[in-house]
PDB file with one MODEL, atoms N, CA, C and O in Angstrom:
MODEL        1
ATOM      1  N   GLU A   1      73.424 115.290  53.720  1.00  0.00           N
ATOM      2  CA  GLU A   1      72.115 114.982  54.219  1.00  0.00           C
ATOM      3  C   GLU A   1      71.710 113.547  53.910  1.00  0.00           C
ATOM      4  O   GLU A   1      70.695 113.073  54.422  1.00  0.00           O
ATOM      5  N   ARG A   2      72.483 112.844  53.081  1.00  0.00           N
ATOM      6  CA  ARG A   2      72.149 111.465  52.736  1.00  0.00           C
ATOM      7  C   ARG A   2      72.555 110.479  53.810  1.00  0.00           C
ATOM      8  O   ARG A   2      71.954 109.411  53.921  1.00  0.00           O
ATOM      9  N   SER A   3      73.555 110.810  54.601  1.00  0.00           N
ATOM     10  CA  SER A   3      74.101 109.824  55.535  1.00  0.00           C
ATOM     11  C   SER A   3      73.145 109.545  56.684  1.00  0.00           C
ATOM     12  O   SER A   3      72.459 110.433  57.191  1.00  0.00           O
ATOM     13  N   ARG A   4      73.128 108.255  57.080  1.00  0.00           N
ATOM     14  CA  ARG A   4      72.298 107.825  58.199  1.00  0.00           C
ATOM     15  C   ARG A   4      73.133 107.448  59.407  1.00  0.00           C
ATOM     16  O   ARG A   4      72.597 107.232  60.494  1.00  0.00           O
ATOM     17  N   ASN A   5      74.459 107.367  59.220  1.00  0.00           N
ATOM     18  CA  ASN A   5      75.334 106.962  60.312  1.00  0.00           C
ATOM     19  C   ASN A   5      76.743 107.474  60.037  1.00  0.00           C
ATOM     20  O   ASN A   5      76.993 108.112  59.014  1.00  0.00           O
ATOM     21  N   THR A   6      77.642 107.194  60.943  1.00  0.00           N
ATOM     22  CA  THR A   6      79.018 107.695  60.834  1.00  0.00           C
ATOM     23  C   THR A   6      79.722 107.143  59.605  1.00  0.00           C
ATOM     24  O   THR A   6      80.441 107.877  58.926  1.00  0.00           O
ATOM     25  N   PHE A   7      79.526 105.856  59.305  1.00  0.00           N
ATOM     26  CA  PHE A   7      80.187 105.268  58.141  1.00  0.00           C
ATOM     27  C   PHE A   7      79.732 105.952  56.857  1.00  0.00           C
ATOM     28  O   PHE A   7      80.560 106.334  56.030  1.00  0.00           O
ATOM     29  N   GLU A   8      78.429 106.108  56.687  1.00  0.00           N
ATOM     30  CA  GLU A   8      77.928 106.758  55.481  1.00  0.00           C
ATOM     31  C   GLU A   8      78.377 108.214  55.419  1.00  0.00           C
ATOM     32  O   GLU A   8      78.629 108.733  54.331  1.00  0.00           O
ATOM     33  N   ASN A   9      78.480 108.870  56.551  1.00  0.00           N
ATOM     34  CA  ASN A   9      78.990 110.238  56.578  1.00  0.00           C
ATOM     35  C   ASN A   9      80.424 110.274  56.053  1.00  0.00           C
ATOM     36  O   ASN A   9      80.779 111.157  55.272  1.00  0.00           O
ATOM     37  N   ALA A  10      81.241 109.324  56.478  1.00  0.00           N
ATOM     38  CA  ALA A  10      82.620 109.255  55.992  1.00  0.00           C
ATOM     39  C   ALA A  10      82.648 108.971  54.491  1.00  0.00           C
ATOM     40  O   ALA A  10      83.417 109.591  53.756  1.00  0.00           O
ATOM     41  N   LEU A  11      81.823 108.048  54.042  1.00  0.00           N
ATOM     42  CA  LEU A  11      81.774 107.677  52.628  1.00  0.00           C
ATOM     43  C   LEU A  11      81.401 108.874  51.759  1.00  0.00           C
ATOM     44  O   LEU A  11      82.093 109.171  50.785  1.00  0.00           O
ATOM     45  N   TYR A  12      80.322 109.557  52.101  1.00  0.00           N
ATOM     46  CA  TYR A  12      79.857 110.686  51.299  1.00  0.00           C
ATOM     47  C   TYR A  12      80.772 111.895  51.444  1.00  0.00           C
ATOM     48  O   TYR A  12      80.986 112.628  50.479  1.00  0.00           O
ATOM     49  N   SER A  13      81.310 112.109  52.630  1.00  0.00           N
ATOM     50  CA  SER A  13      82.248 113.221  52.828  1.00  0.00           C
ATOM     51  C   SER A  13      83.503 113.011  52.000  1.00  0.00           C
ATOM     52  O   SER A  13      84.015 113.954  51.397  1.00  0.00           O
ATOM     53  N   ALA A  14      84.002 111.781  51.965  1.00  0.00           N
ATOM     54  CA  ALA A  14      85.194 111.477  51.176  1.00  0.00           C
ATOM     55  C   ALA A  14      84.933 111.757  49.694  1.00  0.00           C
ATOM     56  O   ALA A  14      85.803 112.294  49.008  1.00  0.00           O
ATOM     57  N   GLU A  15      83.753 111.401  49.196  1.00  0.00           N
ATOM     58  CA  GLU A  15      83.403 111.687  47.796  1.00  0.00           C
ATOM     59  C   GLU A  15      83.447 113.189  47.525  1.00  0.00           C
ATOM     60  O   GLU A  15      84.040 113.636  46.543  1.00  0.00           O
ATOM     61  N   ILE A  16      82.818 113.955  48.401  1.00  0.00           N
ATOM     62  CA  ILE A  16      82.758 115.411  48.226  1.00  0.00           C
ATOM     63  C   ILE A  16      84.154 116.021  48.302  1.00  0.00           C
ATOM     64  O   ILE A  16      84.516 116.856  47.473  1.00  0.00           O
ATOM     65  N   LEU A  17      84.936 115.605  49.297  1.00  0.00           N
ATOM     66  CA  LEU A  17      86.276 116.167  49.477  1.00  0.00           C
ATOM     67  C   LEU A  17      87.189 115.812  48.313  1.00  0.00           C
ATOM     68  O   LEU A  17      87.938 116.662  47.833  1.00  0.00           O
ATOM     69  N   ARG A  18      87.136 114.563  47.855  1.00  0.00           N
ATOM     70  CA  ARG A  18      87.952 114.171  46.693  1.00  0.00           C
ATOM     71  C   ARG A  18      87.549 114.986  45.466  1.00  0.00           C
ATOM     72  O   ARG A  18      88.404 115.450  44.711  1.00  0.00           O
ATOM     73  N   GLY A  19      86.242 115.156  45.276  1.00  0.00           N
ATOM     74  CA  GLY A  19      85.749 115.944  44.146  1.00  0.00           C
ATOM     75  C   GLY A  19      86.224 117.386  44.188  1.00  0.00           C
ATOM     76  O   GLY A  19      86.374 118.024  43.146  1.00  0.00           O
ATOM     77  N   ALA A  20      86.457 117.896  45.375  1.00  0.00           N
ATOM     78  CA  ALA A  20      86.947 119.267  45.542  1.00  0.00           C
ATOM     79  C   ALA A  20      88.473 119.339  45.513  1.00  0.00           C
ATOM     80  O   ALA A  20      89.051 120.413  45.684  1.00  0.00           O
ATOM     81  N   GLY A  21      89.123 118.194  45.295  1.00  0.00           N
ATOM     82  CA  GLY A  21      90.580 118.174  45.246  1.00  0.00           C
ATOM     83  C   GLY A  21      91.249 118.201  46.601  1.00  0.00           C
ATOM     84  O   GLY A  21      92.437 118.509  46.703  1.00  0.00           O
ATOM     85  N   ILE A  22      90.503 117.882  47.641  1.00  0.00           N
ATOM     86  CA  ILE A  22      91.059 117.850  48.998  1.00  0.00           C
ATOM     87  C   ILE A  22      91.410 116.403  49.312  1.00  0.00           C
ATOM     88  O   ILE A  22      90.546 115.527  49.260  1.00  0.00           O
ATOM     89  N   HIS A  23      92.664 116.150  49.636  1.00  0.00           N
ATOM     90  CA  HIS A  23      93.145 114.777  49.757  1.00  0.00           C
ATOM     91  C   HIS A  23      93.345 114.298  51.189  1.00  0.00           C
ATOM     92  O   HIS A  23      93.773 113.163  51.400  1.00  0.00           O
ATOM     93  N   ALA A  24      93.050 115.124  52.162  1.00  0.00           N
ATOM     94  CA  ALA A  24      93.120 114.737  53.576  1.00  0.00           C
ATOM     95  C   ALA A  24      92.300 115.753  54.363  1.00  0.00           C
ATOM     96  O   ALA A  24      92.073 116.876  53.911  1.00  0.00           O
ATOM     97  N   ALA A  25      91.860 115.338  55.550  1.00  0.00           N
ATOM     98  CA  ALA A  25      91.020 116.235  56.350  1.00  0.00           C
ATOM     99  C   ALA A  25      91.179 115.938  57.831  1.00  0.00           C
ATOM    100  O   ALA A  25      91.703 114.895  58.222  1.00  0.00           O
ATOM    101  N   LEU A  26      90.718 116.869  58.642  1.00  0.00           N
ATOM    102  CA  LEU A  26      90.625 116.663  60.088  1.00  0.00           C
ATOM    103  C   LEU A  26      89.267 116.047  60.406  1.00  0.00           C
ATOM    104  O   LEU A  26      88.257 116.403  59.800  1.00  0.00           O
ATOM    105  N   VAL A  27      89.252 115.135  61.347  1.00  0.00           N
ATOM    106  CA  VAL A  27      87.990 114.622  61.875  1.00  0.00           C
ATOM    107  C   VAL A  27      87.809 115.249  63.249  1.00  0.00           C
ATOM    108  O   VAL A  27      88.583 114.988  64.170  1.00  0.00           O
ATOM    109  N   VAL A  28      86.788 116.073  63.376  1.00  0.00           N
ATOM    110  CA  VAL A  28      86.478 116.721  64.647  1.00  0.00           C
ATOM    111  C   VAL A  28      85.304 115.979  65.254  1.00  0.00           C
ATOM    112  O   VAL A  28      84.203 115.978  64.703  1.00  0.00           O
ATOM    113  N   ALA A  29      85.545 115.348  66.391  1.00  0.00           N
ATOM    114  CA  ALA A  29      84.506 114.559  67.054  1.00  0.00           C
ATOM    115  C   ALA A  29      84.803 114.496  68.544  1.00  0.00           C
ATOM    116  O   ALA A  29      85.927 114.738  68.985  1.00  0.00           O
ATOM    117  N   HIS A  30      83.780 114.167  69.300  1.00  0.00           N
ATOM    118  CA  HIS A  30      83.964 113.941  70.731  1.00  0.00           C
ATOM    119  C   HIS A  30      84.877 112.724  70.890  1.00  0.00           C
ATOM    120  O   HIS A  30      84.798 111.801  70.080  1.00  0.00           O
ATOM    121  N   PRO A  31      85.728 112.696  71.894  1.00  0.00           N
ATOM    122  CA  PRO A  31      86.618 111.548  72.082  1.00  0.00           C
ATOM    123  C   PRO A  31      85.888 110.201  72.100  1.00  0.00           C
ATOM    124  O   PRO A  31      86.444 109.201  71.646  1.00  0.00           O
ATOM    125  N   TRP A  32      84.666 110.158  72.611  1.00  0.00           N
ATOM    126  CA  TRP A  32      83.924 108.892  72.618  1.00  0.00           C
ATOM    127  C   TRP A  32      83.604 108.407  71.207  1.00  0.00           C
ATOM    128  O   TRP A  32      83.535 107.202  70.965  1.00  0.00           O
ATOM    129  N   ASP A  33      83.407 109.338  70.278  1.00  0.00           N
ATOM    130  CA  ASP A  33      83.016 108.992  68.913  1.00  0.00           C
ATOM    131  C   ASP A  33      84.204 108.830  67.971  1.00  0.00           C
ATOM    132  O   ASP A  33      84.043 108.362  66.844  1.00  0.00           O
ATOM    133  N   MET A  34      85.387 109.211  68.423  1.00  0.00           N
ATOM    134  CA  MET A  34      86.531 109.302  67.526  1.00  0.00           C
ATOM    135  C   MET A  34      86.944 107.964  66.918  1.00  0.00           C
ATOM    136  O   MET A  34      87.248 107.914  65.727  1.00  0.00           O
ATOM    137  N   ALA A  35      86.966 106.887  67.687  1.00  0.00           N
ATOM    138  CA  ALA A  35      87.430 105.599  67.147  1.00  0.00           C
ATOM    139  C   ALA A  35      86.576 105.167  65.962  1.00  0.00           C
ATOM    140  O   ALA A  35      87.104 104.723  64.942  1.00  0.00           O
ATOM    141  N   ARG A  36      85.264 105.296  66.093  1.00  0.00           N
ATOM    142  CA  ARG A  36      84.370 104.881  65.011  1.00  0.00           C
ATOM    143  C   ARG A  36      84.501 105.817  63.809  1.00  0.00           C
ATOM    144  O   ARG A  36      84.460 105.363  62.665  1.00  0.00           O
ATOM    145  N   ALA A  37      84.657 107.105  64.056  1.00  0.00           N
ATOM    146  CA  ALA A  37      84.817 108.052  62.954  1.00  0.00           C
ATOM    147  C   ALA A  37      86.114 107.778  62.190  1.00  0.00           C
ATOM    148  O   ALA A  37      86.113 107.749  60.959  1.00  0.00           O
ATOM    149  N   LEU A  38      87.209 107.578  62.908  1.00  0.00           N
ATOM    150  CA  LEU A  38      88.487 107.286  62.248  1.00  0.00           C
ATOM    151  C   LEU A  38      88.420 105.980  61.484  1.00  0.00           C
ATOM    152  O   LEU A  38      88.885 105.898  60.347  1.00  0.00           O
ATOM    153  N   TRP A  39      87.843 104.954  62.101  1.00  0.00           N
ATOM    154  CA  TRP A  39      87.713 103.662  61.425  1.00  0.00           C
ATOM    155  C   TRP A  39      86.931 103.826  60.126  1.00  0.00           C
ATOM    156  O   TRP A  39      87.303 103.262  59.097  1.00  0.00           O
ATOM    157  N   SER A  40      85.851 104.597  60.175  1.00  0.00           N
ATOM    158  CA  SER A  40      84.997 104.776  59.001  1.00  0.00           C
ATOM    159  C   SER A  40      85.751 105.451  57.859  1.00  0.00           C
ATOM    160  O   SER A  40      85.670 105.003  56.715  1.00  0.00           O
ATOM    161  N   PHE A  41      86.476 106.517  58.154  1.00  0.00           N
ATOM    162  CA  PHE A  41      87.226 107.194  57.095  1.00  0.00           C
ATOM    163  C   PHE A  41      88.336 106.303  56.551  1.00  0.00           C
ATOM    164  O   PHE A  41      88.575 106.280  55.343  1.00  0.00           O
ATOM    165  N   ARG A  42      89.002 105.587  57.409  1.00  0.00           N
ATOM    166  CA  ARG A  42      90.065 104.691  56.939  1.00  0.00           C
ATOM    167  C   ARG A  42      89.481 103.558  56.108  1.00  0.00           C
ATOM    168  O   ARG A  42      90.103 103.107  55.146  1.00  0.00           O
ATOM    169  N   ALA A  43      88.289 103.096  56.475  1.00  0.00           N
ATOM    170  CA  ALA A  43      87.644 102.010  55.733  1.00  0.00           C
ATOM    171  C   ALA A  43      87.285 102.431  54.310  1.00  0.00           C
ATOM    172  O   ALA A  43      87.270 101.596  53.406  1.00  0.00           O
ATOM    173  N   VAL A  44      86.998 103.704  54.101  1.00  0.00           N
ATOM    174  CA  VAL A  44      86.691 104.175  52.749  1.00  0.00           C
ATOM    175  C   VAL A  44      87.939 104.713  52.049  1.00  0.00           C
ATOM    176  O   VAL A  44      87.854 105.261  50.950  1.00  0.00           O
ATOM    177  N   GLY A  45      89.098 104.551  52.692  1.00  0.00           N
ATOM    178  CA  GLY A  45      90.363 104.910  52.066  1.00  0.00           C
ATOM    179  C   GLY A  45      90.647 106.398  52.002  1.00  0.00           C
ATOM    180  O   GLY A  45      91.332 106.861  51.090  1.00  0.00           O
ATOM    181  N   TYR A  46      90.130 107.148  52.958  1.00  0.00           N
ATOM    182  CA  TYR A  46      90.376 108.588  52.965  1.00  0.00           C
ATOM    183  C   TYR A  46      91.223 108.948  54.178  1.00  0.00           C
ATOM    184  O   TYR A  46      90.826 108.678  55.311  1.00  0.00           O
ATOM    185  N   PRO A  47      92.401 109.562  53.950  1.00  0.00           N
ATOM    186  CA  PRO A  47      93.288 109.899  55.067  1.00  0.00           C
ATOM    187  C   PRO A  47      92.746 111.055  55.912  1.00  0.00           C
ATOM    188  O   PRO A  47      92.356 112.102  55.395  1.00  0.00           O
ATOM    189  N   VAL A  48      92.737 110.833  57.203  1.00  0.00           N
ATOM    190  CA  VAL A  48      92.255 111.846  58.139  1.00  0.00           C
ATOM    191  C   VAL A  48      93.186 111.944  59.336  1.00  0.00           C
ATOM    192  O   VAL A  48      93.956 111.030  59.631  1.00  0.00           O
ATOM    193  N   VAL A  49      93.092 113.070  60.011  1.00  0.00           N
ATOM    194  CA  VAL A  49      93.842 113.314  61.238  1.00  0.00           C
ATOM    195  C   VAL A  49      92.821 113.585  62.339  1.00  0.00           C
ATOM    196  O   VAL A  49      91.941 114.428  62.165  1.00  0.00           O
ATOM    197  N   PRO A  50      92.923 112.883  63.474  1.00  0.00           N
ATOM    198  CA  PRO A  50      91.955 113.119  64.545  1.00  0.00           C
ATOM    199  C   PRO A  50      92.152 114.481  65.204  1.00  0.00           C
ATOM    200  O   PRO A  50      93.278 114.918  65.442  1.00  0.00           O
ATOM    201  N   SER A  51      91.045 115.133  65.488  1.00  0.00           N
ATOM    202  CA  SER A  51      91.060 116.406  66.202  1.00  0.00           C
ATOM    203  C   SER A  51      89.900 116.382  67.196  1.00  0.00           C
ATOM    204  O   SER A  51      88.843 116.961  66.943  1.00  0.00           O
ATOM    205  N   PRO A  52      90.107 115.704  68.331  1.00  0.00           N
ATOM    206  CA  PRO A  52      88.996 115.551  69.278  1.00  0.00           C
ATOM    207  C   PRO A  52      88.573 116.876  69.900  1.00  0.00           C
ATOM    208  O   PRO A  52      89.386 117.775  70.118  1.00  0.00           O
ATOM    209  N   THR A  53      87.283 116.966  70.178  1.00  0.00           N
ATOM    210  CA  THR A  53      86.779 118.131  70.890  1.00  0.00           C
ATOM    211  C   THR A  53      87.292 118.076  72.317  1.00  0.00           C
ATOM    212  O   THR A  53      87.751 117.033  72.784  1.00  0.00           O
ATOM    213  N   LEU A  54      87.211 119.191  72.997  1.00  0.00           N
ATOM    214  CA  LEU A  54      87.664 119.232  74.383  1.00  0.00           C
ATOM    215  C   LEU A  54      86.729 118.430  75.272  1.00  0.00           C
ATOM    216  O   LEU A  54      85.516 118.411  75.067  1.00  0.00           O
ATOM    217  N   GLU A  55      87.301 117.786  76.238  1.00  0.00           N
ATOM    218  CA  GLU A  55      86.502 117.073  77.240  1.00  0.00           C
ATOM    219  C   GLU A  55      85.756 118.091  78.088  1.00  0.00           C
ATOM    220  O   GLU A  55      86.187 119.236  78.226  1.00  0.00           O
ATOM    221  N   ASP A  56      84.652 117.671  78.644  1.00  0.00           N
ATOM    222  CA  ASP A  56      83.936 118.527  79.588  1.00  0.00           C
ATOM    223  C   ASP A  56      84.815 118.721  80.818  1.00  0.00           C
ATOM    224  O   ASP A  56      85.475 117.783  81.265  1.00  0.00           O
ATOM    225  N   GLY A  57      84.828 119.928  81.363  1.00  0.00           N
ATOM    226  CA  GLY A  57      85.592 120.174  82.579  1.00  0.00           C
ATOM    227  C   GLY A  57      84.970 119.431  83.752  1.00  0.00           C
ATOM    228  O   GLY A  57      83.761 119.506  83.972  1.00  0.00           O
ATOM    229  N   ARG A  58      85.773 118.736  84.478  1.00  0.00           N
ATOM    230  CA  ARG A  58      85.277 117.980  85.629  1.00  0.00           C
ATOM    231  C   ARG A  58      86.121 118.304  86.846  1.00  0.00           C
ATOM    232  O   ARG A  58      87.316 118.575  86.725  1.00  0.00           O
ATOM    233  N   PRO A  59      85.503 118.278  88.019  1.00  0.00           N
ATOM    234  CA  PRO A  59      86.271 118.539  89.236  1.00  0.00           C
ATOM    235  C   PRO A  59      87.228 117.379  89.522  1.00  0.00           C
ATOM    236  O   PRO A  59      87.030 116.277  89.011  1.00  0.00           O
ATOM    237  N   PRO A  60      88.254 117.615  90.327  1.00  0.00           N
ATOM    238  CA  PRO A  60      89.180 116.544  90.693  1.00  0.00           C
ATOM    239  C   PRO A  60      88.452 115.411  91.425  1.00  0.00           C
ATOM    240  O   PRO A  60      87.390 115.615  92.013  1.00  0.00           O
ATOM    241  N   LEU A  61      89.040 114.227  91.375  1.00  0.00           N
ATOM    242  CA  LEU A  61      88.446 113.063  92.046  1.00  0.00           C
ATOM    243  C   LEU A  61      88.353 113.265  93.557  1.00  0.00           C
ATOM    244  O   LEU A  61      89.246 113.829  94.191  1.00  0.00           O
ATOM    245  N   SER A  62      87.260 112.793  94.098  1.00  0.00           N
ATOM    246  CA  SER A  62      87.071 112.789  95.548  1.00  0.00           C
ATOM    247  C   SER A  62      86.367 111.485  95.898  1.00  0.00           C
ATOM    248  O   SER A  62      86.079 110.686  95.007  1.00  0.00           O
ATOM    249  N   ILE A  63      86.089 111.259  97.159  1.00  0.00           N
ATOM    250  CA  ILE A  63      85.394 110.042  97.575  1.00  0.00           C
ATOM    251  C   ILE A  63      84.025 109.942  96.911  1.00  0.00           C
ATOM    252  O   ILE A  63      83.548 108.840  96.637  1.00  0.00           O
ATOM    253  N   ALA A  64      83.394 111.075  96.653  1.00  0.00           N
ATOM    254  CA  ALA A  64      82.081 111.086  95.998  1.00  0.00           C
ATOM    255  C   ALA A  64      82.146 110.514  94.583  1.00  0.00           C
ATOM    256  O   ALA A  64      81.142 110.026  94.063  1.00  0.00           O
ATOM    257  N   ALA A  65      83.317 110.573  93.962  1.00  0.00           N
ATOM    258  CA  ALA A  65      83.463 110.047  92.607  1.00  0.00           C
ATOM    259  C   ALA A  65      83.282 108.535  92.550  1.00  0.00           C
ATOM    260  O   ALA A  65      83.030 107.983  91.479  1.00  0.00           O
ATOM    261  N   PHE A  66      83.406 107.869  93.675  1.00  0.00           N
ATOM    262  CA  PHE A  66      83.298 106.413  93.696  1.00  0.00           C
ATOM    263  C   PHE A  66      81.915 105.932  94.113  1.00  0.00           C
ATOM    264  O   PHE A  66      81.678 104.726  94.196  1.00  0.00           O
ATOM    265  N   LEU A  67      81.007 106.854  94.375  1.00  0.00           N
ATOM    266  CA  LEU A  67      79.632 106.503  94.709  1.00  0.00           C
ATOM    267  C   LEU A  67      78.806 106.449  93.426  1.00  0.00           C
ATOM    268  O   LEU A  67      79.069 107.216  92.499  1.00  0.00           O
ATOM    269  N   PRO A  68      77.809 105.556  93.349  1.00  0.00           N
ATOM    270  CA  PRO A  68      76.972 105.481  92.142  1.00  0.00           C
ATOM    271  C   PRO A  68      76.302 106.823  91.846  1.00  0.00           C
ATOM    272  O   PRO A  68      75.774 107.484  92.740  1.00  0.00           O
ATOM    273  N   GLN A  69      76.339 107.204  90.578  1.00  0.00           N
ATOM    274  CA  GLN A  69      75.753 108.475  90.163  1.00  0.00           C
ATOM    275  C   GLN A  69      75.032 108.286  88.830  1.00  0.00           C
ATOM    276  O   GLN A  69      75.483 107.524  87.976  1.00  0.00           O
ATOM    277  N   VAL A  70      73.934 108.969  88.663  1.00  0.00           N
ATOM    278  CA  VAL A  70      73.159 108.867  87.424  1.00  0.00           C
ATOM    279  C   VAL A  70      73.983 109.287  86.200  1.00  0.00           C
ATOM    280  O   VAL A  70      73.937 108.584  85.190  1.00  0.00           O
ATOM    281  N   PRO A  71      74.730 110.390  86.237  1.00  0.00           N
ATOM    282  CA  PRO A  71      75.517 110.754  85.054  1.00  0.00           C
ATOM    283  C   PRO A  71      76.513 109.662  84.639  1.00  0.00           C
ATOM    284  O   PRO A  71      76.800 109.501  83.452  1.00  0.00           O
ATOM    285  N   ALA A  72      77.030 108.921  85.607  1.00  0.00           N
ATOM    286  CA  ALA A  72      77.966 107.840  85.277  1.00  0.00           C
ATOM    287  C   ALA A  72      77.272 106.751  84.471  1.00  0.00           C
ATOM    288  O   ALA A  72      77.868 106.172  83.563  1.00  0.00           O
ATOM    289  N   LEU A  73      76.023 106.474  84.799  1.00  0.00           N
ATOM    290  CA  LEU A  73      75.268 105.492  84.023  1.00  0.00           C
ATOM    291  C   LEU A  73      75.097 105.961  82.584  1.00  0.00           C
ATOM    292  O   LEU A  73      75.196 105.161  81.654  1.00  0.00           O
ATOM    293  N   LEU A  74      74.844 107.235  82.398  1.00  0.00           N
ATOM    294  CA  LEU A  74      74.701 107.787  81.059  1.00  0.00           C
ATOM    295  C   LEU A  74      76.012 107.664  80.286  1.00  0.00           C
ATOM    296  O   LEU A  74      76.009 107.305  79.109  1.00  0.00           O
ATOM    297  N   GLU A  75      77.129 107.961  80.944  1.00  0.00           N
ATOM    298  CA  GLU A  75      78.424 107.826  80.281  1.00  0.00           C
ATOM    299  C   GLU A  75      78.707 106.372  79.932  1.00  0.00           C
ATOM    300  O   GLU A  75      79.262 106.087  78.870  1.00  0.00           O
ATOM    301  N   SER A  76      78.335 105.455  80.807  1.00  0.00           N
ATOM    302  CA  SER A  76      78.506 104.031  80.512  1.00  0.00           C
ATOM    303  C   SER A  76      77.679 103.643  79.295  1.00  0.00           C
ATOM    304  O   SER A  76      78.123 102.862  78.454  1.00  0.00           O
ATOM    305  N   TYR A  77      76.475 104.193  79.209  1.00  0.00           N
ATOM    306  CA  TYR A  77      75.607 103.919  78.059  1.00  0.00           C
ATOM    307  C   TYR A  77      76.290 104.376  76.769  1.00  0.00           C
ATOM    308  O   TYR A  77      76.320 103.636  75.786  1.00  0.00           O
ATOM    309  N   TYR A  78      76.842 105.605  76.772  1.00  0.00           N
ATOM    310  CA  TYR A  78      77.491 106.119  75.570  1.00  0.00           C
ATOM    311  C   TYR A  78      78.734 105.305  75.214  1.00  0.00           C
ATOM    312  O   TYR A  78      78.975 105.033  74.038  1.00  0.00           O
ATOM    313  N   ALA A  79      79.507 104.922  76.192  1.00  0.00           N
ATOM    314  CA  ALA A  79      80.700 104.116  75.931  1.00  0.00           C
ATOM    315  C   ALA A  79      80.313 102.770  75.335  1.00  0.00           C
ATOM    316  O   ALA A  79      80.922 102.324  74.362  1.00  0.00           O
ATOM    317  N   LEU A  80      79.317 102.128  75.902  1.00  0.00           N
ATOM    318  CA  LEU A  80      78.851 100.845  75.381  1.00  0.00           C
ATOM    319  C   LEU A  80      78.273 101.023  73.982  1.00  0.00           C
ATOM    320  O   LEU A  80      78.498 100.181  73.112  1.00  0.00           O
ATOM    321  N   HIS A  81      77.539 102.097  73.754  1.00  0.00           N
ATOM    322  CA  HIS A  81      76.980 102.389  72.433  1.00  0.00           C
ATOM    323  C   HIS A  81      78.098 102.475  71.395  1.00  0.00           C
ATOM    324  O   HIS A  81      77.971 101.920  70.304  1.00  0.00           O
ATOM    325  N   GLU A  82      79.189 103.164  71.725  1.00  0.00           N
ATOM    326  CA  GLU A  82      80.299 103.308  70.791  1.00  0.00           C
ATOM    327  C   GLU A  82      81.005 101.979  70.541  1.00  0.00           C
ATOM    328  O   GLU A  82      81.362 101.681  69.402  1.00  0.00           O
ATOM    329  N   LEU A  83      81.213 101.179  71.576  1.00  0.00           N
ATOM    330  CA  LEU A  83      81.857  99.877  71.391  1.00  0.00           C
ATOM    331  C   LEU A  83      81.013  98.965  70.516  1.00  0.00           C
ATOM    332  O   LEU A  83      81.533  98.304  69.617  1.00  0.00           O
ATOM    333  N   ILE A  84      79.721  98.927  70.774  1.00  0.00           N
ATOM    334  CA  ILE A  84      78.828  98.097  69.962  1.00  0.00           C
ATOM    335  C   ILE A  84      78.763  98.642  68.535  1.00  0.00           C
ATOM    336  O   ILE A  84      78.754  97.875  67.572  1.00  0.00           O
ATOM    337  N   GLY A  85      78.719  99.970  68.404  1.00  0.00           N
ATOM    338  CA  GLY A  85      78.695 100.576  67.074  1.00  0.00           C
ATOM    339  C   GLY A  85      79.932 100.243  66.268  1.00  0.00           C
ATOM    340  O   GLY A  85      79.826  99.943  65.079  1.00  0.00           O
ATOM    341  N   LEU A  86      81.092 100.289  66.879  1.00  0.00           N
ATOM    342  CA  LEU A  86      82.329  99.961  66.180  1.00  0.00           C
ATOM    343  C   LEU A  86      82.349  98.494  65.773  1.00  0.00           C
ATOM    344  O   LEU A  86      82.755  98.170  64.657  1.00  0.00           O
ATOM    345  N   ALA A  87      81.918  97.609  66.658  1.00  0.00           N
ATOM    346  CA  ALA A  87      81.842  96.180  66.322  1.00  0.00           C
ATOM    347  C   ALA A  87      80.860  95.956  65.176  1.00  0.00           C
ATOM    348  O   ALA A  87      81.137  95.171  64.269  1.00  0.00           O
ATOM    349  N   TRP A  88      79.717  96.637  65.210  1.00  0.00           N
ATOM    350  CA  TRP A  88      78.716  96.485  64.147  1.00  0.00           C
ATOM    351  C   TRP A  88      79.277  96.967  62.814  1.00  0.00           C
ATOM    352  O   TRP A  88      79.041  96.327  61.789  1.00  0.00           O
ATOM    353  N   TYR A  89      80.011  98.075  62.800  1.00  0.00           N
ATOM    354  CA  TYR A  89      80.585  98.575  61.555  1.00  0.00           C
ATOM    355  C   TYR A  89      81.533  97.544  60.955  1.00  0.00           C
ATOM    356  O   TYR A  89      81.557  97.355  59.738  1.00  0.00           O
ATOM    357  N   ARG A  90      82.297  96.891  61.787  1.00  0.00           N
ATOM    358  CA  ARG A  90      83.231  95.881  61.267  1.00  0.00           C
ATOM    359  C   ARG A  90      82.490  94.704  60.662  1.00  0.00           C
ATOM    360  O   ARG A  90      82.932  94.135  59.664  1.00  0.00           O
ATOM    361  N   VAL A  91      81.364  94.337  61.261  1.00  0.00           N
ATOM    362  CA  VAL A  91      80.545  93.252  60.710  1.00  0.00           C
ATOM    363  C   VAL A  91      79.830  93.735  59.449  1.00  0.00           C
ATOM    364  O   VAL A  91      79.868  93.061  58.420  1.00  0.00           O
ATOM    365  N   ARG A  92      79.189  94.876  59.520  1.00  0.00           N
ATOM    366  CA  ARG A  92      78.346  95.384  58.431  1.00  0.00           C
ATOM    367  C   ARG A  92      79.153  95.841  57.231  1.00  0.00           C
ATOM    368  O   ARG A  92      78.792  95.536  56.095  1.00  0.00           O
ATOM    369  N   TYR A  93      80.238  96.567  57.462  1.00  0.00           N
ATOM    370  CA  TYR A  93      80.990  97.162  56.368  1.00  0.00           C
ATOM    371  C   TYR A  93      82.311  96.453  56.094  1.00  0.00           C
ATOM    372  O   TYR A  93      83.033  96.842  55.177  1.00  0.00           O
ATOM    373  N   GLY A  94      82.639  95.435  56.857  1.00  0.00           N
ATOM    374  CA  GLY A  94      83.831  94.639  56.602  1.00  0.00           C
ATOM    375  C   GLY A  94      85.112  95.254  57.126  1.00  0.00           C
ATOM    376  O   GLY A  94      85.137  96.385  57.612  1.00  0.00           O
ATOM    377  N   HIS A  95      86.166  94.480  57.014  1.00  0.00           N
ATOM    378  CA  HIS A  95      87.506  94.915  57.445  1.00  0.00           C
ATOM    379  C   HIS A  95      88.198  95.536  56.247  1.00  0.00           C
ATOM    380  O   HIS A  95      88.972  94.867  55.564  1.00  0.00           O
ATOM    381  N   ARG A  96      87.937  96.775  55.989  1.00  0.00           N
ATOM    382  CA  ARG A  96      88.498  97.435  54.799  1.00  0.00           C
ATOM    383  C   ARG A  96      89.864  97.969  55.077  1.00  0.00           C
ATOM    384  O   ARG A  96      90.489  98.555  54.193  1.00  0.00           O
TER     385      ARG A  96
ENDMDL
END
């Protein structure tokens, strides 16, 4: 409950897991969040294995897939959020 972001979650989780004698863990996250989660655990020196959640089921591509759609804007927002978040973690928490 102390963590405010993914990095702090990794930091505090690693403390708890080490204290319990657990020396490695799975990181379960949405594929969009996985890079930042893995980076965070590696930055605090805790070995993890990625275990991404399943992607949402989507229909096969059609001509409609190339037309502007509101959900695509939302996905672009999340992708950009993750890229900026990962860059910020490297600046804020260093290259550990």
